[in-house]
C-alpha positions in Angstrom: -23.5 -4.9 0.9 -20.4 -7.0 0.4 -16.9 -5.5 0.8 -16.2 -5.3 -3.0 -19.2 -3.0 -3.4 -17.6 -0.4 -1.1 -14.7 0.2 -3.4 -14.8 3.7 -4.9 -17.2 5.1 -2.2 -16.2 8.1 -0.1 -15.2 7.9 3.5 -18.3 9.9 4.6 -20.8 8.0 2.3 -23.7 6.6 4.4 -22.8 3.0 3.5 -19.2 3.4 4.6 -20.2 5.2 7.8 -22.6 2.3 8.6 -19.8 -0.2 8.0 -17.4 1.7 10.3 -20.1 1.9 13.0 -21.1 -1.8 12.6 -17.6 -2.9 13.3 -16.7 -0.1 15.8 -13.8 1.0 13.5 -11.7 4.1 14.0 -10.3 6.0 11.1 -6.6 6.9 11.2 -5.4 9.9 9.3 -1.8 10.0 8.0 -0.6 13.3 6.7 2.7 14.5 5.1 4.3 15.6 8.4 7.8 15.4 6.8 6.8 17.8 3.9 7.8 15.2 1.2 4.7 15.9 -0.9 3.3 12.6 0.0 -0.5 12.4 -0.3 -2.6 12.2 2.8 -4.2 8.8 3.5 -6.8 7.3 5.8 -7.1 3.8 7.0 -9.4 1.8 9.3 -9.1 -1.8 10.5 -11.6 -4.4 11.8 -9.2 -7.1 13.1 -12.1 -9.0 14.7 -13.9 -9.2 11.2 -10.7 -9.9 9.2 -10.4 -6.8 7.0 -8.8 -3.4 6.6 -9.8 -0.3 4.6 -7.5 2.2 2.9 -8.7 5.5 1.6 -6.7 8.0 -0.7 -6.1 11.7 -0.2 -9.6 12.4 -1.5 -11.1 10.1 1.1 -12.1 7.6 -1.6 -12.0 3.9 -0.6 -9.3 2.5 -2.8 -8.2 -0.8 -1.2 -9.6 -3.5 1.1 -7.4 -6.2 2.5 -9.3 -9.3 3.4 -7.4 -11.8 5.6 -8.4 -15.3 4.6 -5.9 -16.8 7.0 -5.7 -15.1 10.4 -2.4 -13.1 10.9 -1.1 -9.9 12.5 -4.0 -9.7 14.9 -6.7 -10.3 12.2 -9.1 -13.2 12.3 -10.1 -14.9 9.1 -12.7 -12.9 7.2 -16.1 -14.4 6.6 -16.2 -15.3 2.8 -19.8 -14.1 2.6 -18.7 -10.6 3.6 -16.2 -10.2 0.8 -18.3 -10.7 -2.3 -15.9 -12.5 -4.5 -15.2 -16.2 -5.1 -12.6 -17.9 -2.8 -10.4 -20.1 -5.0 -8.4 -22.6 -3.1 -5.5 -22.6 -5.5 -3.8 -20.2 -7.8 -4.4 -22.5 -10.7 -8.2 -22.5 -10.0 -8.3 -18.7 -9.7 -6.3 -18.3 -12.9 -8.6 -20.7 -14.8 -11.7 -19.0 -13.6 -10.4 -15.6 -14.6 -9.5 -16.8 -18.0 -12.8 -18.5 -18.5 -14.6 -15.3 -17.7 -12.4 -13.5 -20.3 -10.8 -11.2 -17.7 -7.4 -9.6 -17.9 -5.4 -12.0 -15.8 -1.9 -11.7 -14.3 -0.2 -14.3 -12.2 3.1 -15.3 -10.7 4.1 -18.6 -9.0 6.8 -19.3 -6.5 7.6 -15.7 -5.4 10.1 -15.5 -2.5 8.9 -12.7 -0.1 10.1 -12.2 3.5 11.1 -15.8 3.9 7.9 -17.2 2.4 7.0 -18.7 -0.9 3.9 -17.0 -2.4 1.9 -17.2 -5.6 -0.6 -14.7 -6.7 -3.4 -14.2 -9.3 -4.9 -10.8 -10.1 -7.7 -9.9 -12.5 -9.9 -6.9 -13.2 -13.6 -6.8 -13.3 -16.1 -3.9 -13.4 -13.4 -1.2 -12.7 -12.2 -3.2 -9.8 -9.1 -5.4 -9.3 -9.2 -8.6 -7.3 -5.8 -9.9 -6.1 -5.5 -13.4 -4.6 -2.4 -14.3 -2.6 -1.5 -17.9 -1.9 0.9 -19.2 0.7 2.3 -22.7 0.9 -0.9 -23.8 2.7 -3.4 -22.2 0.4 -5.3 -19.0 0.0 -4.0 -16.4 2.5 -5.4 -13.0 1.5 -7.6 -11.3 -1.0 -7.0 -7.6 -1.9 -9.9 -5.7 -3.5 -9.0 -2.4 -5.1 -9.8 0.2 -7.7 -8.4 -0.5 -11.2 -5.4 1.6 -11.9 -6.0 4.4 -14.4 -4.1 4.0 -17.7 -1.9 7.1 -18.2 
């Protein structure tokens, strides 16, 4: 399975357990210890494989951070593991999304924590694919569940 196929699966699903075991990943449980009505959350990281998982209060995998460029202790992820195209520029990602007829959002030249970023985000098959670009190219891909319309 590629990482995008795990989105929406439960923490205890056989496929997810196999992924956790394959990469010797520990699950961290964060609960509302300050009694602020914050939902519980679960996370697990595989720095040596270049990705991090985030589960919601129902233990459903909602977000996967894929480090295309190594940073913060994460090595670059293997593109074959992710399951989505790696576009080397925001313009290429945007063009591909529009060609496929997907809802596409984008922003160029965003100043964030002393860095200039661009991003492209589109939705496909109830999943959201978010590409983040730094000055030297594609830096991160975030895979997530599409937000419900309320």
